[in-house]
N, C-alpha and C positions, 0 to 999 in steps of 0.2 A: 504493500500499500504506500502510495507516495505521500510525503510529507503534507499535512493538513494545510500548511500555508499555500501551497500550489493550487489546491483546490480552491481556496477563498481567492487566490489572483485572478484563476480562470472564472471563477463565478461573478467577479466584482469589476473586471476589465470591461471598460466602457468601449462601445462599439461593436459589440457582438451580440448576435441574437442566440435565442435557445438551440435553434438547430445547428449552427455554427459550432457552438461548445460540444455538443452531441457528436458533431461530424470528426471535431478535433480528436475527441476521445476515442472514436471508433478507429480512426488512423493512426493514433499515437498509443494509444493504450493507458495512459494516465498523464495527470496534467502537468507533472514534473518534467515528462518528455516533451510536451508542449512547450512547455518554458524554455528548454535548451535546444529547440528545433531551430534549424538555420532557416532563413527565409525563403530559399530554393524549396527545401523540403514542405514548408508551410504552404506554399502556392500550389502543391500538387493535391490538397485535401480537396475534397469533392465541393464543388460549388462556392467556394470562398473567394470572395471579391478584393481587389487591390487595396480598398480602404478596411477591409477586417484583417487583411495580412498586415497591414501597417499598424494597426491597433495592438497587434500581437508584440510589435518591437518595444511595447511599453514594459520593462521589466521591474519596475519600481514593486517593491513589496510593502509599500507603507499602508495602503488601505486594507490589506491582508493582514500586516500584523496588529492594526486597530482592532479591526473586527475580531481576531482570535483573543486579544485582550480583553474586549468587551465581554465576549461570551465567557470567558472564563471568570470575570468578575460578577457576572450575572447569571452565573449557573444555567448556561443555555448551552445545551449539546448542539454540536454540527454533523449531522448525517450525510454522508455522500453517496451517490449513487452507486456506487461499487462496495458500500456497507452491507453486511449480511442483514441487519436490520431494516434496511430500505425495503419500503413495500413493494412486492412484485407487482400488486396491482398498477400502482403509480407508475413502475419503472416501463411498464408495457403500454402506456399511452404514446400518443404521437410524441408528445414535447414535454417529458418529464424534466422537472428541473433537477440540475446535477447535484446541488446543495440544498438541504433543509436545515432550518435553524428552530430547535425543538425546545420549550420551555415545560417542564413536568415529566410524566411518566408515559413511555412511548407502548402501545399494545403491539402485538404481533398482528397487523391488520390482516393478513392474509389467512389467518386463523379464526377472524371474527366477522359476525354478519353486521358489517357498518354502514348504515343509513343516512343519507345525508337529508336534512329537513331544511329547505329553503323557502323563501317568500317575501313579499314586499315590506317596507320599512313602514309605509303607509298603511298598516294594517287595521281592519276593523274589529269590532268584539267578537264578531264571529269567527274571524282569522285567529285571535287570540286563543279564543277557547279550543278551536282545533289544534293549533300548534301546542299548546299544554297538554292535550290529550294524546296526542301523538308522541310528542318527547318523552313523557310519563310512562305511556304504555309499550314504547320500543325499548325504554331502558329496563322497565320492569320485566318485559319479555326476552331479555339477553342479548340486545343488538346493542352496539356502540354507535351513539348518535354525532353527527357529523354536522357542522354548521360553520357558517363564515361569521357568526358572530356580530352581526350588523343588528342595529335596533330594529324592533319588531318581530317578525315571525321567528327570525334565527334565534334572538335573545328568548322569546317565550320558550321555544322549543328547548334550548338548553338549560334553561333555568328549571324547567318540570323534569329534565332527565337528571338533573343534579339532586333534584329532590327526591326523586326515585332512588337514589343510590346507584346509578349507571354511570358506567364510564362515558365521559364525552370528549368532543374534539373540537377545537375551533382553529379554522385556517384563516389566516389574516391576510391582509393586503398592507401589511406595514409591518414595522418589527414587532418580535414578540414582547419587547418591554414598553411599547407604546399603546395604550389603550386607547382604541378608537371605534365607537364614539366614546367623549369621556364619560358620559352618563354610564357606560357599561364597564367602567373601570372595576368595580366591585367583583362584577361577573368574571373578569379576566383573572382576578387574583383566585376566586374560588375554583376556577377552571383548572389555573395551573398546579392548585393544590390536589384537586380529584380527579384530574384528566391530562389533556396537554393541549398547549398552545404550539401551532406549527405555521411556518411563514418560509418562503423562499427568499426573503428579504434580510439583510442584516440588522442586527440591533441598533435601534436609534433611527430606522427609516421611517419617515414621515408617510401619512397615508395619501396618495397621491391617485388620482381619477382613474388613470390608466393600469394601477396594479389591481384593481378589484376585478374585471374581466378575466385579466390573467389567472388570479386567485381561484376562480370559479372551477377551473380544469383540475387543479388540486380537489377542490371538495368533492367532484363526481369521481376523479381517480382513484379516491381512497375507498369508495364506497361501491357496494355490490348493488345498491339502488338509491336514486334519488326521489324523495316526495316533494313535490311543490303545493304549499299551503293556499297562499293566496298571491295571485299576480295578476296586475292589469295587463292592457294590451301590449304596453312598453314596459318591460320588468327585466332587471339583471337576473332575476330567479329563472326565467325564460333562457335566457344564454347558459345558464347551469343545465336546464333540462336538454338544451340542444346538444352541449357538449356530452353529457350522459349518453346521449343516443350515438353520437359519434363514436364515443369510447366503448359501444357495446352493452353498457350498463342498463339494467331495469329502469323504468319511468313510472311513477304514480302521482296522482294529483286528486286533490280533495276537490270534490264538486261543490258548487255554490248556486245562488240564484241566478236565473238566466239574465236577469236585468242588472245584478251586481257589477260594476266597473272592475272591482278588485276580483272577480271570479273569471273573467273573460279569458285570461292567459289558461287558467285551469278547466276549464269547461272546453276550451279548443285542444288541449292536451288530450282531454279523454276521448274528444271527439276523433282525434288521430291515433287513438290507439293505446292510450298511457291507462295503465291501471286504476280503478278505483279505490281510493283510501278512504275508507270511513272511520276505522281504528287501524290499531297498530298490526293487528294479526291478520288483516288484508294484505299486509306488505310481509310479513314474517313467515305466515304458511309457505310463501314460495321457497324458503331457504331452509325448511326445516329437515330434510333429507342432506341439506349440503352442509349443514353444522350441527350434527347428531349430539344431542344430550344438552346443547347450548340455548335452544330457543324454545320457548314455553307460552302455550295460548293462555294458561291461567294466569299468568302474569299480568297479563294486558288488560285483564279484567278485575284486578283488587281494588283499584281505585273507584270509590263510590262515583258513579255516572253524574250526579248532580254537580260535581266537581268541575266538570266541562262540559256538561250539557248546554247550558244557557249562558249569553253573553252578561258580563258584569251587571250588576244592579246600578242604574245611572244615578240615582240619588238616595238620599237618607229619608226615612219614613218620616212624615210630619211630626207624630207623635211618638217617639222611641218609647216601647215597654221597659219596665224597671226588671233589672237583672241583679240580684245579690251576689255578689262574690264569696260571701261566706255561706248562704243557702243554696244557690242555685251553680255555683262555678267549683263545686268539688271535685270535678273530673278534670280541670283544666289543667294544663303545666304553668309551670312558672314563666315560661316564656310567654305564653297567651295571656296569663293575667298582667304581665308586664305592659304587652302592647295594648290590652284592651284600656288600661288606665292611661296611655299615651294619646289613643286615637280621638280625634275630636269627633263630635256628631254632624258638624257641617264643615265644609270647605276642606276635603279630604288631605290626608298627608302622604308624601310620597316615600318609597321603600328606603330610599337612601337617608332620609331623615329620620326614619325610625330606626335605622340601624345606628347611625350616629347618636340619637338620644338615648335609645335602651342600652347601646354597648353588646348588643347580641349580633352575633355574625349573620351574614346575609343569607346563607342557608336556612339558618334556624329560624330568621325572621318570615321567610318566605313559606315555610312549612308550618308555622303556627299561624299564619294568616289564612293559608289555604284551610286549615281545619277549622278556625274561626268562621270562615265563610261558608263551609258546609254546614255549620250548625247555626247559620244566619247570625251570628253575633257581628259581623262585620260584613261590608259591602264594598265592591270596588266601583270607582267612579271613571269615568273618561279621563285617560292621561295617566293611568297606572296610579291612582291615588287611592287610598282606603278611608272609610269612613266607620264608625261605630254606629251599630243600627238598635243599640239598647242604651238605658240610663243606668249607668252604674252606682250601685250602693254597696256600701261596705259591710 
């Protein structure tokens, strides 16, 4: 194996495309040999241009050494396409990245039923409910849940999978140390602890528009199937769907009302042959034989249906009923009691605010709120704000 610094040199060199890097590796075998190749031999590489050949004359290791130092200080693992743990599924797509930066625990992807859950950022309450249902059900059913960790459908599915205790993967269009969007920063930290953050971009890379379409090929490439929850006519999720089909992956979509703008993309995918996903087992049943002993239909149905069946309640009741923590709340956990005391009856509170005020970790806050919502003690308003639906008495 060539020294890692040569991989980082080749991966970060300006002026080269992904196919050029792969062609160089096919021709020379490893990046160290590319580094020391003379210009005449470089020009023998298939389809290489004069500009690309000139770019390879830059032998500076400054950028590579900085990336390596950043990875060491941030506990970020560098995985090259020649490493044994590099996912075979991803390696076999048309344009796999030659280097991946990983923060967290890396699963053996080729032995897991990894399912990508994607959708629009501007999701509706229906989309939120479906993303939660699928994320939770897939995780409980034994799948690895993969997403782009964007706000909206991706984040909702990932949070639900974490709450179910499943392994989750976030594929980023920026460095694994750069939370984007910033509102998802707590989810980043939870995911790094309970799953893995993956990017082809080195630490410190800011989110740029062109990174996200490129990232989508990794989301679908790591997965055996992609499910689209909500997608308007023009949506990044539909790019991921097209990539999944190009890569020979299975595609599922959640149906929606025929007059709903956010369901246009999903309904068209179903019309064109995508599988219908109304619950997690609609997807996982296709892989039960391929991953024996790992997937179960029972796990997908353990969550009470009312948890995800209806959109969030839009507002508090005009006259909240009385609820005695001493008499009625004996079955509540300490987390649930603490959150009930913090939650207002009007002008709902955001999850980040509840985490900060209570000092309770995000995953426990989400779990407690879900159980309180099932018991109809709290309700969710638009914009992911929570209110208390009862009047608390001690």
